[in-house]
ZABA-552943 format. One record per residue (C-alpha): x, z, y; residue number from 1. Coordinates in nm, 3 decimals. Layout:
# residues N
SEMAR,c1,c3,c2,selum
SEMAR,X,Z,Y,NUM
...
***
This chain:
# residues 622
SEMAR,c1,c3,c2,selum
SEMAR,19.371,3.778,-22.379,1
SEMAR,19.310,3.713,-22.012,2
SEMAR,19.223,3.358,-21.927,3
SEMAR,19.504,3.297,-21.688,4
SEMAR,19.745,3.012,-21.651,5
SEMAR,20.100,3.104,-21.566,6
SEMAR,20.267,2.803,-21.424,7
SEMAR,20.043,2.506,-21.364,8
SEMAR,20.012,2.181,-21.542,9
SEMAR,20.315,1.977,-21.627,10
SEMAR,20.570,2.226,-21.493,11
SEMAR,20.919,2.129,-21.584,12
SEMAR,21.127,2.416,-21.438,13
SEMAR,21.166,2.653,-21.143,14
SEMAR,21.362,2.654,-20.813,15
SEMAR,21.292,2.679,-20.435,16
SEMAR,20.955,2.643,-20.268,17
SEMAR,20.977,2.356,-20.022,18
SEMAR,21.029,1.988,-20.106,19
SEMAR,20.901,1.643,-20.020,20
SEMAR,20.832,1.348,-20.247,21
SEMAR,21.144,1.146,-20.308,22
SEMAR,21.129,0.772,-20.328,23
SEMAR,21.297,0.579,-20.607,24
SEMAR,21.635,0.427,-20.547,25
SEMAR,21.575,0.110,-20.753,26
SEMAR,21.489,-0.243,-20.644,27
SEMAR,21.116,-0.275,-20.578,28
SEMAR,21.102,-0.651,-20.627,29
SEMAR,21.277,-0.637,-20.963,30
SEMAR,21.045,-0.349,-21.050,31
SEMAR,20.739,-0.560,-20.965,32
SEMAR,20.833,-0.806,-21.238,33
SEMAR,20.892,-0.531,-21.492,34
SEMAR,20.564,-0.360,-21.402,35
SEMAR,20.362,-0.659,-21.531,36
SEMAR,20.376,-0.503,-21.877,37
SEMAR,20.222,-0.182,-21.736,38
SEMAR,19.933,-0.349,-21.553,39
SEMAR,19.710,-0.387,-21.857,40
SEMAR,19.677,-0.011,-21.898,41
SEMAR,19.770,0.155,-21.568,42
SEMAR,19.616,-0.112,-21.346,43
SEMAR,19.757,-0.326,-21.069,44
SEMAR,19.750,-0.036,-20.825,45
SEMAR,19.862,0.231,-21.075,46
SEMAR,19.523,0.403,-21.072,47
SEMAR,19.510,0.428,-21.451,48
SEMAR,19.228,0.356,-21.697,49
SEMAR,19.072,0.614,-21.925,50
SEMAR,18.958,0.346,-22.169,51
SEMAR,19.327,0.274,-22.227,52
SEMAR,19.426,0.643,-22.216,53
SEMAR,19.650,0.556,-21.921,54
SEMAR,19.674,0.816,-21.640,55
SEMAR,19.709,0.749,-21.270,56
SEMAR,20.078,0.704,-21.185,57
SEMAR,20.056,0.592,-20.823,58
SEMAR,20.154,0.867,-20.583,59
SEMAR,20.355,1.055,-20.845,60
SEMAR,20.705,1.174,-20.762,61
SEMAR,20.966,0.914,-20.849,62
SEMAR,21.208,1.163,-21.008,63
SEMAR,20.932,1.275,-21.243,64
SEMAR,20.837,0.921,-21.341,65
SEMAR,21.203,0.845,-21.412,66
SEMAR,21.240,1.153,-21.629,67
SEMAR,20.929,1.078,-21.833,68
SEMAR,21.028,0.714,-21.888,69
SEMAR,21.370,0.834,-22.001,70
SEMAR,21.208,1.088,-22.235,71
SEMAR,20.977,0.828,-22.386,72
SEMAR,21.263,0.581,-22.425,73
SEMAR,21.485,0.836,-22.602,74
SEMAR,21.219,0.989,-22.825,75
SEMAR,21.209,1.321,-22.645,76
SEMAR,20.846,1.245,-22.578,77
SEMAR,20.618,1.027,-22.789,78
SEMAR,20.778,1.101,-23.125,79
SEMAR,20.546,1.378,-23.249,80
SEMAR,20.332,1.258,-23.542,81
SEMAR,20.011,1.362,-23.366,82
SEMAR,20.098,1.218,-23.025,83
SEMAR,19.924,0.885,-23.080,84
SEMAR,19.904,0.797,-22.712,85
SEMAR,20.262,0.905,-22.652,86
SEMAR,20.384,0.685,-22.938,87
SEMAR,20.205,0.395,-22.776,88
SEMAR,20.378,0.465,-22.446,89
SEMAR,20.714,0.504,-22.612,90
SEMAR,20.716,0.144,-22.734,91
SEMAR,20.663,0.032,-22.376,92
SEMAR,20.947,0.249,-22.241,93
SEMAR,21.190,0.123,-22.504,94
SEMAR,21.168,-0.223,-22.343,95
SEMAR,21.338,-0.083,-22.033,96
SEMAR,21.694,-0.152,-22.139,97
SEMAR,21.890,0.078,-21.907,98
SEMAR,21.869,0.328,-21.622,99
SEMAR,21.860,0.050,-21.365,100
SEMAR,21.545,-0.095,-21.524,101
SEMAR,21.382,0.248,-21.509,102
SEMAR,21.478,0.295,-21.144,103
SEMAR,21.346,-0.050,-21.053,104
SEMAR,21.003,-0.004,-21.211,105
SEMAR,20.971,0.342,-21.059,106
SEMAR,21.059,0.204,-20.715,107
SEMAR,20.772,-0.040,-20.748,108
SEMAR,20.527,0.225,-20.875,109
SEMAR,20.615,0.434,-20.570,110
SEMAR,20.469,0.160,-20.351,111
SEMAR,20.129,0.164,-20.526,112
SEMAR,19.822,0.339,-20.393,113
SEMAR,19.563,0.325,-20.670,114
SEMAR,19.310,0.606,-20.709,115
SEMAR,19.235,0.772,-21.041,116
SEMAR,18.887,0.859,-21.167,117
SEMAR,18.767,1.191,-21.302,118
SEMAR,18.508,1.211,-21.578,119
SEMAR,18.367,1.540,-21.450,120
SEMAR,18.497,1.794,-21.703,121
SEMAR,18.263,2.090,-21.712,122
SEMAR,18.460,2.395,-21.608,123
SEMAR,18.414,2.702,-21.391,124
SEMAR,18.602,2.606,-21.074,125
SEMAR,18.603,2.963,-20.944,126
SEMAR,18.758,3.092,-21.267,127
SEMAR,19.000,2.800,-21.259,128
SEMAR,19.103,2.885,-20.904,129
SEMAR,19.180,3.239,-21.012,130
SEMAR,19.393,3.108,-21.299,131
SEMAR,19.569,2.859,-21.072,132
SEMAR,19.691,3.138,-20.844,133
SEMAR,19.993,3.167,-21.071,134
SEMAR,20.063,2.794,-21.063,135
SEMAR,20.101,2.794,-20.685,136
SEMAR,20.462,2.907,-20.692,137
SEMAR,20.574,2.586,-20.864,138
SEMAR,20.309,2.317,-20.821,139
SEMAR,20.202,2.428,-20.474,140
SEMAR,19.872,2.545,-20.327,141
SEMAR,19.751,2.184,-20.310,142
SEMAR,19.908,2.064,-20.634,143
SEMAR,20.166,1.871,-20.434,144
SEMAR,20.453,1.951,-20.672,145
SEMAR,20.809,2.053,-20.599,146
SEMAR,21.119,1.864,-20.714,147
SEMAR,21.342,2.167,-20.666,148
SEMAR,21.123,2.346,-20.919,149
SEMAR,21.098,2.040,-21.147,150
SEMAR,20.723,2.066,-21.097,151
SEMAR,20.541,1.731,-21.067,152
SEMAR,20.254,1.650,-20.840,153
SEMAR,19.927,1.722,-21.021,154
SEMAR,19.675,1.670,-20.742,155
SEMAR,19.503,1.337,-20.804,156
SEMAR,19.567,1.328,-21.179,157
SEMAR,19.251,1.247,-21.376,158
SEMAR,19.087,1.558,-21.520,159
SEMAR,19.077,1.412,-21.872,160
SEMAR,19.455,1.362,-21.862,161
SEMAR,19.521,1.712,-21.731,162
SEMAR,19.311,1.859,-22.010,163
SEMAR,19.485,1.650,-22.276,164
SEMAR,19.834,1.749,-22.166,165
SEMAR,19.746,2.117,-22.155,166
SEMAR,19.609,2.095,-22.508,167
SEMAR,19.917,1.900,-22.622,168
SEMAR,20.146,2.170,-22.487,169
SEMAR,19.927,2.444,-22.633,170
SEMAR,19.924,2.288,-22.983,171
SEMAR,20.293,2.192,-22.985,172
SEMAR,20.246,1.816,-22.963,173
SEMAR,20.445,1.833,-22.643,174
SEMAR,20.719,2.075,-22.542,175
SEMAR,20.878,2.137,-22.884,176
SEMAR,21.156,1.878,-22.887,177
SEMAR,21.493,2.052,-22.871,178
SEMAR,21.602,1.827,-22.583,179
SEMAR,21.283,1.872,-22.382,180
SEMAR,21.416,2.166,-22.181,181
SEMAR,21.145,2.160,-21.916,182
SEMAR,20.867,2.089,-22.165,183
SEMAR,20.976,2.394,-22.361,184
SEMAR,20.926,2.595,-22.048,185
SEMAR,20.576,2.457,-21.996,186
SEMAR,20.453,2.515,-22.349,187
SEMAR,20.434,2.898,-22.337,188
SEMAR,20.240,2.866,-22.015,189
SEMAR,19.976,2.656,-22.183,190
SEMAR,19.969,2.891,-22.480,191
SEMAR,19.856,3.173,-22.253,192
SEMAR,19.525,2.992,-22.200,193
SEMAR,19.298,3.179,-22.438,194
SEMAR,19.064,2.898,-22.541,195
SEMAR,18.925,2.553,-22.464,196
SEMAR,18.705,2.689,-22.186,197
SEMAR,19.007,2.837,-22.008,198
SEMAR,19.174,2.495,-22.024,199
SEMAR,18.863,2.329,-21.883,200
SEMAR,18.833,2.584,-21.601,201
SEMAR,19.183,2.528,-21.467,202
SEMAR,19.144,2.154,-21.518,203
SEMAR,18.825,2.151,-21.312,204
SEMAR,18.998,2.338,-21.031,205
SEMAR,19.297,2.104,-21.028,206
SEMAR,19.056,1.812,-21.012,207
SEMAR,18.911,1.963,-20.693,208
SEMAR,19.248,1.955,-20.512,209
SEMAR,19.278,1.687,-20.247,210
SEMAR,19.574,1.458,-20.293,211
SEMAR,19.814,1.466,-20.001,212
SEMAR,19.978,1.138,-19.897,213
SEMAR,20.350,1.117,-19.972,214
SEMAR,20.475,1.131,-19.618,215
SEMAR,20.250,1.415,-19.503,216
SEMAR,20.370,1.776,-19.476,217
SEMAR,20.202,2.023,-19.708,218
SEMAR,19.989,2.301,-19.563,219
SEMAR,19.906,2.584,-19.803,220
SEMAR,19.539,2.614,-19.887,221
SEMAR,19.527,2.888,-20.147,222
SEMAR,19.454,3.241,-20.034,223
SEMAR,19.610,3.384,-20.347,224
SEMAR,19.977,3.289,-20.365,225
SEMAR,20.155,3.496,-20.628,226
SEMAR,20.513,3.450,-20.519,227
SEMAR,20.624,3.442,-20.158,228
SEMAR,20.988,3.357,-20.091,229
SEMAR,21.060,3.599,-19.811,230
SEMAR,21.385,3.431,-19.712,231
SEMAR,21.585,3.121,-19.803,232
SEMAR,21.787,3.150,-20.124,233
SEMAR,22.155,3.096,-20.045,234
SEMAR,22.268,3.057,-20.408,235
SEMAR,22.138,2.728,-20.553,236
SEMAR,22.171,2.855,-20.909,237
SEMAR,21.931,3.140,-20.829,238
SEMAR,21.678,2.911,-20.662,239
SEMAR,21.497,2.839,-20.994,240
SEMAR,21.475,3.213,-21.059,241
SEMAR,21.335,3.295,-20.715,242
SEMAR,20.997,3.130,-20.773,243
SEMAR,20.913,3.394,-21.035,244
SEMAR,21.148,3.686,-20.971,245
SEMAR,21.130,3.656,-20.593,246
SEMAR,21.392,3.580,-20.332,247
SEMAR,21.505,3.944,-20.341,248
SEMAR,21.467,3.989,-20.717,249
SEMAR,21.159,4.207,-20.676,250
SEMAR,20.972,4.053,-20.971,251
SEMAR,20.609,3.953,-21.009,252
SEMAR,20.365,4.090,-21.267,253
SEMAR,20.131,3.790,-21.255,254
SEMAR,20.419,3.568,-21.356,255
SEMAR,20.544,3.816,-21.615,256
SEMAR,20.875,3.833,-21.427,257
SEMAR,21.047,4.174,-21.411,258
SEMAR,21.238,4.318,-21.118,259
SEMAR,21.605,4.213,-21.134,260
SEMAR,21.733,4.386,-20.821,261
SEMAR,21.948,4.685,-20.907,262
SEMAR,22.000,4.593,-21.271,263
SEMAR,22.352,4.607,-21.412,264
SEMAR,22.535,4.274,-21.408,265
SEMAR,22.677,4.315,-21.760,266
SEMAR,22.327,4.352,-21.901,267
SEMAR,22.180,4.055,-21.715,268
SEMAR,22.473,3.842,-21.830,269
SEMAR,22.423,3.945,-22.192,270
SEMAR,22.051,3.864,-22.183,271
SEMAR,22.115,3.523,-22.027,272
SEMAR,22.362,3.450,-22.307,273
SEMAR,22.110,3.570,-22.565,274
SEMAR,21.843,3.340,-22.427,275
SEMAR,22.086,3.051,-22.406,276
SEMAR,22.200,3.104,-22.766,277
SEMAR,21.851,3.154,-22.907,278
SEMAR,21.897,3.522,-22.987,279
SEMAR,21.607,3.584,-22.751,280
SEMAR,21.320,3.350,-22.674,281
SEMAR,21.284,3.189,-23.017,282
SEMAR,21.028,3.419,-23.181,283
SEMAR,20.694,3.237,-23.200,284
SEMAR,20.511,3.527,-23.033,285
SEMAR,20.759,3.573,-22.748,286
SEMAR,20.570,3.369,-22.488,287
SEMAR,20.764,3.496,-22.189,288
SEMAR,21.095,3.470,-22.372,289
SEMAR,21.019,3.108,-22.463,290
SEMAR,20.951,3.046,-22.096,291
SEMAR,21.278,3.209,-21.995,292
SEMAR,21.501,3.039,-22.251,293
SEMAR,21.505,2.690,-22.092,294
SEMAR,21.599,2.852,-21.763,295
SEMAR,21.903,3.013,-21.927,296
SEMAR,21.992,2.686,-22.100,297
SEMAR,22.003,2.518,-21.760,298
SEMAR,22.302,2.737,-21.673,299
SEMAR,22.548,2.494,-21.822,300
SEMAR,22.852,2.716,-21.870,301
SEMAR,22.986,3.070,-21.843,302
SEMAR,23.090,3.012,-21.483,303
SEMAR,22.730,2.933,-21.386,304
SEMAR,22.605,3.245,-21.562,305
SEMAR,22.858,3.468,-21.389,306
SEMAR,22.782,3.311,-21.053,307
SEMAR,22.408,3.371,-21.074,308
SEMAR,22.462,3.724,-21.209,309
SEMAR,22.692,3.808,-20.918,310
SEMAR,22.430,3.681,-20.675,311
SEMAR,22.157,3.891,-20.837,312
SEMAR,22.383,4.191,-20.783,313
SEMAR,22.340,4.147,-20.407,314
SEMAR,21.958,4.152,-20.411,315
SEMAR,21.757,4.441,-20.268,316
SEMAR,21.403,4.372,-20.388,317
SEMAR,21.155,4.658,-20.349,318
SEMAR,21.003,4.846,-20.641,319
SEMAR,20.672,4.724,-20.780,320
SEMAR,20.386,4.972,-20.778,321
SEMAR,20.297,5.147,-21.107,322
SEMAR,20.010,4.987,-21.296,323
SEMAR,19.982,5.205,-21.608,324
SEMAR,19.798,5.536,-21.601,325
SEMAR,19.974,5.709,-21.888,326
SEMAR,20.029,6.078,-21.957,327
SEMAR,20.356,6.146,-21.778,328
SEMAR,20.411,6.484,-21.942,329
SEMAR,20.374,6.336,-22.290,330
SEMAR,20.599,6.050,-22.189,331
SEMAR,20.862,6.297,-22.069,332
SEMAR,20.864,6.464,-22.410,333
SEMAR,20.898,6.130,-22.589,334
SEMAR,21.177,6.026,-22.354,335
SEMAR,21.405,6.305,-22.477,336
SEMAR,21.525,6.069,-22.752,337
SEMAR,21.602,5.799,-22.495,338
SEMAR,21.808,6.030,-22.275,339
SEMAR,22.111,6.016,-22.502,340
SEMAR,22.170,5.649,-22.423,341
SEMAR,21.970,5.559,-22.110,342
SEMAR,22.037,5.885,-21.926,343
SEMAR,21.814,6.161,-21.794,344
SEMAR,21.710,5.943,-21.499,345
SEMAR,21.725,5.604,-21.670,346
SEMAR,22.058,5.519,-21.513,347
SEMAR,22.190,5.348,-21.826,348
SEMAR,22.531,5.361,-21.990,349
SEMAR,22.744,5.053,-22.045,350
SEMAR,22.964,5.231,-22.302,351
SEMAR,22.650,5.275,-22.515,352
SEMAR,22.517,4.927,-22.433,353
SEMAR,22.213,5.093,-22.275,354
SEMAR,22.081,4.915,-21.964,355
SEMAR,21.951,5.080,-21.653,356
SEMAR,21.574,5.118,-21.686,357
SEMAR,21.504,5.309,-21.365,358
SEMAR,21.335,5.067,-21.127,359
SEMAR,21.188,4.843,-21.396,360
SEMAR,20.809,4.790,-21.370,361
SEMAR,20.604,5.001,-21.610,362
SEMAR,20.418,4.696,-21.745,363
SEMAR,20.751,4.532,-21.833,364
SEMAR,20.882,4.843,-22.007,365
SEMAR,20.561,4.866,-22.208,366
SEMAR,20.582,4.497,-22.305,367
SEMAR,20.940,4.528,-22.424,368
SEMAR,20.866,4.842,-22.624,369
SEMAR,20.578,4.663,-22.795,370
SEMAR,20.801,4.364,-22.863,371
SEMAR,21.070,4.582,-23.019,372
SEMAR,20.812,4.775,-23.221,373
SEMAR,20.652,4.457,-23.355,374
SEMAR,20.981,4.279,-23.423,375
SEMAR,20.932,4.012,-23.158,376
SEMAR,21.254,4.145,-23.015,377
SEMAR,21.538,4.312,-23.205,378
SEMAR,21.491,4.129,-23.533,379
SEMAR,21.735,3.841,-23.483,380
SEMAR,22.038,3.889,-23.706,381
SEMAR,22.277,3.845,-23.414,382
SEMAR,22.094,4.081,-23.179,383
SEMAR,22.310,4.382,-23.260,384
SEMAR,22.195,4.595,-22.970,385
SEMAR,21.833,4.490,-23.007,386
SEMAR,21.846,4.600,-23.371,387
SEMAR,21.966,4.936,-23.249,388
SEMAR,21.676,4.965,-23.006,389
SEMAR,21.404,4.854,-23.245,390
SEMAR,21.385,5.172,-23.460,391
SEMAR,21.353,5.376,-23.142,392
SEMAR,21.046,5.175,-23.038,393
SEMAR,20.906,5.196,-23.391,394
SEMAR,20.906,5.575,-23.361,395
SEMAR,20.636,5.545,-23.090,396
SEMAR,20.315,5.587,-23.287,397
SEMAR,20.077,5.368,-23.088,398
SEMAR,19.999,5.195,-22.759,399
SEMAR,19.912,5.524,-22.595,400
SEMAR,20.257,5.663,-22.673,401
SEMAR,20.416,5.346,-22.532,402
SEMAR,20.214,5.368,-22.210,403
SEMAR,20.297,5.738,-22.171,404
SEMAR,20.671,5.679,-22.188,405
SEMAR,20.645,5.372,-21.960,406
SEMAR,20.458,5.584,-21.705,407
SEMAR,20.724,5.852,-21.719,408
SEMAR,21.008,5.603,-21.673,409
SEMAR,20.827,5.462,-21.370,410
SEMAR,20.876,5.799,-21.198,411
SEMAR,21.255,5.756,-21.190,412
SEMAR,21.429,5.671,-20.868,413
SEMAR,21.573,5.319,-20.873,414
SEMAR,21.876,5.445,-20.683,415
SEMAR,21.996,5.701,-20.939,416
SEMAR,22.323,5.518,-20.982,417
SEMAR,22.514,5.227,-20.844,418
SEMAR,22.431,4.926,-21.057,419
SEMAR,22.747,4.748,-21.163,420
SEMAR,22.772,4.395,-21.028,421
SEMAR,23.050,4.327,-21.270,422
SEMAR,22.926,4.046,-21.490,423
SEMAR,23.201,4.029,-21.746,424
SEMAR,23.066,4.070,-22.098,425
SEMAR,23.313,4.259,-22.318,426
SEMAR,23.450,4.022,-22.578,427
SEMAR,23.642,4.091,-22.899,428
SEMAR,24.013,4.082,-22.840,429
SEMAR,24.308,4.044,-23.068,430
SEMAR,24.388,4.371,-23.240,431
SEMAR,24.698,4.515,-23.397,432
SEMAR,24.756,4.485,-23.768,433
SEMAR,24.540,4.716,-23.978,434
SEMAR,24.714,5.017,-24.128,435
SEMAR,24.600,5.230,-24.419,436
SEMAR,24.563,5.546,-24.213,437
SEMAR,24.366,5.604,-23.896,438
SEMAR,24.480,5.733,-23.560,439
SEMAR,24.273,6.029,-23.443,440
SEMAR,24.399,5.968,-23.088,441
SEMAR,24.268,5.611,-23.084,442
SEMAR,23.956,5.722,-23.267,443
SEMAR,23.874,5.967,-22.990,444
SEMAR,23.827,5.677,-22.749,445
SEMAR,23.606,5.489,-22.995,446
SEMAR,23.402,5.803,-23.060,447
SEMAR,23.272,5.793,-22.702,448
SEMAR,22.987,5.571,-22.824,449
SEMAR,22.894,5.831,-23.089,450
SEMAR,22.887,6.136,-22.863,451
SEMAR,22.538,6.079,-22.723,452
SEMAR,22.381,6.126,-23.067,453
SEMAR,22.627,6.317,-23.287,454
SEMAR,22.763,6.535,-23.006,455
SEMAR,23.111,6.582,-22.867,456
SEMAR,23.186,6.826,-23.150,457
SEMAR,23.009,6.623,-23.421,458
SEMAR,22.745,6.892,-23.475,459
SEMAR,22.463,6.636,-23.486,460
SEMAR,22.119,6.641,-23.328,461
SEMAR,21.794,6.652,-23.520,462
SEMAR,21.592,6.527,-23.222,463
SEMAR,21.801,6.208,-23.237,464
SEMAR,21.805,6.198,-23.619,465
SEMAR,22.184,6.226,-23.604,466
SEMAR,22.345,6.431,-23.885,467
SEMAR,22.639,6.667,-23.855,468
SEMAR,22.960,6.476,-23.920,469
SEMAR,23.213,6.737,-23.808,470
SEMAR,23.471,6.808,-24.076,471
SEMAR,23.354,6.533,-24.310,472
SEMAR,23.627,6.383,-24.522,473
SEMAR,23.795,6.087,-24.360,474
SEMAR,23.759,5.862,-24.667,475
SEMAR,23.384,5.920,-24.689,476
SEMAR,23.314,5.861,-24.320,477
SEMAR,23.517,5.538,-24.338,478
SEMAR,23.323,5.419,-24.643,479
SEMAR,22.984,5.483,-24.486,480
SEMAR,23.084,5.311,-24.161,481
SEMAR,23.201,5.012,-24.365,482
SEMAR,22.874,5.015,-24.561,483
SEMAR,22.668,5.019,-24.242,484
SEMAR,22.887,4.747,-24.091,485
SEMAR,22.850,4.517,-24.394,486
SEMAR,22.478,4.582,-24.443,487
SEMAR,22.508,4.782,-24.764,488
SEMAR,22.342,5.058,-24.565,489
SEMAR,22.099,5.015,-24.280,490
SEMAR,21.942,4.688,-24.389,491
SEMAR,21.653,4.813,-24.605,492
SEMAR,21.322,4.750,-24.428,493
SEMAR,21.220,5.116,-24.459,494
SEMAR,21.552,5.264,-24.351,495
SEMAR,21.448,5.314,-23.990,496
SEMAR,21.734,5.541,-23.891,497
SEMAR,21.991,5.348,-24.091,498
SEMAR,21.890,5.038,-23.896,499
SEMAR,21.963,5.231,-23.580,500
SEMAR,22.308,5.330,-23.705,501
SEMAR,22.408,4.988,-23.834,502
SEMAR,22.454,4.817,-23.493,503
SEMAR,22.670,5.109,-23.382,504
SEMAR,22.906,5.054,-23.675,505
SEMAR,22.919,4.684,-23.601,506
SEMAR,23.082,4.757,-23.267,507
SEMAR,23.392,4.867,-23.460,508
SEMAR,23.577,4.537,-23.462,509
SEMAR,23.786,4.582,-23.777,510
SEMAR,23.897,4.815,-24.055,511
SEMAR,24.157,4.979,-23.835,512
SEMAR,23.890,5.080,-23.583,513
SEMAR,23.682,5.226,-23.868,514
SEMAR,23.982,5.424,-23.992,515
SEMAR,24.067,5.548,-23.642,516
SEMAR,23.722,5.685,-23.562,517
SEMAR,23.698,5.837,-23.912,518
SEMAR,24.028,6.014,-23.857,519
SEMAR,23.900,6.160,-23.532,520
SEMAR,23.569,6.272,-23.685,521
SEMAR,23.762,6.465,-23.952,522
SEMAR,23.915,6.680,-23.676,523
SEMAR,23.584,6.791,-23.524,524
SEMAR,23.465,7.151,-23.563,525
SEMAR,23.098,7.138,-23.468,526
SEMAR,22.901,7.433,-23.612,527
SEMAR,22.649,7.402,-23.891,528
SEMAR,22.286,7.401,-23.783,529
SEMAR,22.030,7.668,-23.867,530
SEMAR,21.802,7.594,-24.165,531
SEMAR,21.475,7.414,-24.091,532
SEMAR,21.329,7.372,-24.442,533
SEMAR,21.140,7.654,-24.608,534
SEMAR,21.231,7.576,-24.968,535
SEMAR,21.273,7.795,-25.275,536
SEMAR,21.647,7.870,-25.264,537
SEMAR,21.655,8.017,-25.615,538
SEMAR,21.488,7.708,-25.762,539
SEMAR,21.722,7.490,-25.560,540
SEMAR,22.024,7.679,-25.693,541
SEMAR,21.913,7.612,-26.049,542
SEMAR,21.868,7.242,-25.978,543
SEMAR,22.206,7.224,-25.804,544
SEMAR,22.398,7.294,-26.125,545
SEMAR,22.382,6.921,-26.197,546
SEMAR,22.523,6.843,-25.852,547
SEMAR,22.806,7.094,-25.875,548
SEMAR,22.992,6.880,-26.127,549
SEMAR,23.073,6.627,-25.854,550
SEMAR,23.011,6.795,-25.519,551
SEMAR,23.162,7.129,-25.624,552
SEMAR,23.014,7.475,-25.657,553
SEMAR,23.047,7.528,-25.282,554
SEMAR,22.957,7.172,-25.180,555
SEMAR,23.318,7.098,-25.086,556
SEMAR,23.315,6.747,-25.233,557
SEMAR,23.565,6.565,-25.453,558
SEMAR,23.730,6.239,-25.352,559
SEMAR,23.837,6.165,-25.711,560
SEMAR,23.467,6.160,-25.805,561
SEMAR,23.366,5.983,-25.481,562
SEMAR,23.151,6.285,-25.394,563
SEMAR,23.139,6.382,-25.024,564
SEMAR,23.137,6.734,-24.886,565
SEMAR,22.777,6.847,-24.831,566
SEMAR,22.832,7.212,-24.732,567
SEMAR,22.737,7.256,-24.368,568
SEMAR,22.515,6.949,-24.359,569
SEMAR,22.166,6.985,-24.206,570
SEMAR,21.894,7.050,-24.461,571
SEMAR,21.658,6.794,-24.302,572
SEMAR,21.923,6.524,-24.338,573
SEMAR,21.997,6.616,-24.700,574
SEMAR,21.625,6.603,-24.779,575
SEMAR,21.589,6.263,-24.614,576
SEMAR,21.882,6.113,-24.803,577
SEMAR,21.760,6.250,-25.136,578
SEMAR,21.420,6.096,-25.061,579
SEMAR,21.586,5.766,-24.972,580
SEMAR,21.791,5.762,-25.292,581
SEMAR,21.486,5.854,-25.499,582
SEMAR,21.275,5.577,-25.347,583
SEMAR,21.538,5.302,-25.349,584
SEMAR,21.579,5.295,-24.973,585
SEMAR,21.939,5.386,-25.035,586
SEMAR,22.144,5.308,-25.344,587
SEMAR,21.965,4.987,-25.437,588
SEMAR,22.206,4.739,-25.281,589
SEMAR,22.401,4.566,-25.562,590
SEMAR,22.727,4.631,-25.374,591
SEMAR,22.663,5.003,-25.327,592
SEMAR,22.842,5.119,-25.641,593
SEMAR,22.850,5.487,-25.551,594
SEMAR,22.498,5.486,-25.411,595
SEMAR,22.375,5.342,-25.739,596
SEMAR,22.547,5.634,-25.912,597
SEMAR,22.370,5.883,-25.686,598
SEMAR,22.025,5.728,-25.710,599
SEMAR,21.945,5.837,-26.070,600
SEMAR,22.043,6.192,-25.977,601
SEMAR,21.787,6.196,-25.695,602
SEMAR,21.523,6.035,-25.917,603
SEMAR,21.551,6.337,-26.145,604
SEMAR,21.397,6.549,-25.868,605
SEMAR,21.027,6.549,-25.952,606
SEMAR,20.870,6.573,-25.609,607
SEMAR,20.908,6.668,-25.245,608
SEMAR,20.913,7.039,-25.328,609
SEMAR,21.206,6.988,-25.562,610
SEMAR,21.393,6.799,-25.289,611
SEMAR,21.322,7.071,-25.031,612
SEMAR,21.435,7.343,-25.272,613
SEMAR,21.774,7.188,-25.336,614
SEMAR,21.823,7.107,-24.965,615
SEMAR,21.742,7.471,-24.881,616
SEMAR,22.002,7.591,-25.131,617
SEMAR,22.275,7.354,-25.008,618
SEMAR,22.217,7.484,-24.654,619
SEMAR,22.336,7.825,-24.774,620
SEMAR,22.675,7.690,-24.882,621
SEMAR,22.969,7.756,-24.653,622
***
């Protein structure tokens, strides 16, 4: 893991780039009296004392001091069992009875000019400077802080205190309280520091920064800024986003922030909701998601989300240069499976809940594919569309395959389609009363989401692991859709393709929708596929005699026996389902009554050859 530090020291959110220190609005004289309790540890001039574990507080931004006193007072900070020093501070903050008391003492602290003392932590300043390049966007080139970004001043803080806070964030002593929104944002940043030496390096560099007096303008010193706001941000709600994603939504690899410009509004809105609701950004390995979640939480209501999404729709940020040297030809081959939903040029398809991926940086695509593959993303029970994506990523064998496909996607033109700025997320609406029979006419509309895999004529597609469904009995299709929807099918850990199908079924809002699409499927006339399995047809015919009792001599099925039609089904799909029944991947759910009936039949097939033989025979049935 690279020893780099993504956002500085005690970062507490993101926003615009330019701000001055604000002075407290309390009464300084009243604050002087209240500060007498603080003198013993922080000193008369607020310079702090290491022997008392008290940091320098003079020169700090008043808004930040107020927030921390409030957090201590209300147990947001100083309540962790291992935060001994914080618990000590909390008892002091509790004595401040109300907001006015806090404002008064902060007003007095703002008048102090004490100097802190470093202990000379041994770190590589050059390495620390390199790590700090990513902190510049929030804390400033000189560590001067930025209120608009909720980033406190860190220049002048004692090195021992900086080191302690980084370690506290890293270990979860700080930044884990549910109400500590800005601390939650800081914690993943600290967690990216690989080891103690990385912490010491960035600490040593911060200690080298020269504190700038409050009233003085800030002149940038660093030669390595990672985010440059190319123009003022006119939408205040986007200002926190701009420090990482850029004023034009161009993104920034060093900050782990993808390009937003050109992305569809409906998708951005959904992801913001997912972060806000904890569907994304709660997995303990999702460092960047944990960083993003507090930002989404700060959008207090749906109006705020829609407003920032609409603004993002106006951005024109340039493409980032490719960084991954994958095999584009191999990636093109792998991408064939993705085409059905994301489009031949990565243009996306809202009807299939597939976002536009053309124009996304290759490193971001690779990261998301790895996250889906590993279960960092797409494993939350409410992430319906993520669950659909995860099996697709799992089909990529290794990192090389991921980098190949990311490299191929990076060749797409970002302008392949007009990104929709419409931010309205489709929501369930009231539906008509459910009837016993389905409407093929209504089902045709619902089937639009199925076309990309199963085909307009229901003929199926082996490349997409989609079976032929044309002509299947309406009752059987309805049952399987209901089983997928309820988790009877598609929830076994080894049922990779069933997991892909389950989220699709969950988009059918009720039983009537299931019946409607089933009715339409029964009208389709897609042709049967050519055989792909080289089995012993004669041996398969002999084994099929047991099956004929339910499925019929010609595989026509029998509703009275709950046996579906299997004539015309692809042999590869039949073989897979027999394997799944045999191995308990299917037919083991206690609510799958008919699957449990089928499972013993499949278990009677001795081995893979026996399965292939019977699948080869069934493929001859018309």
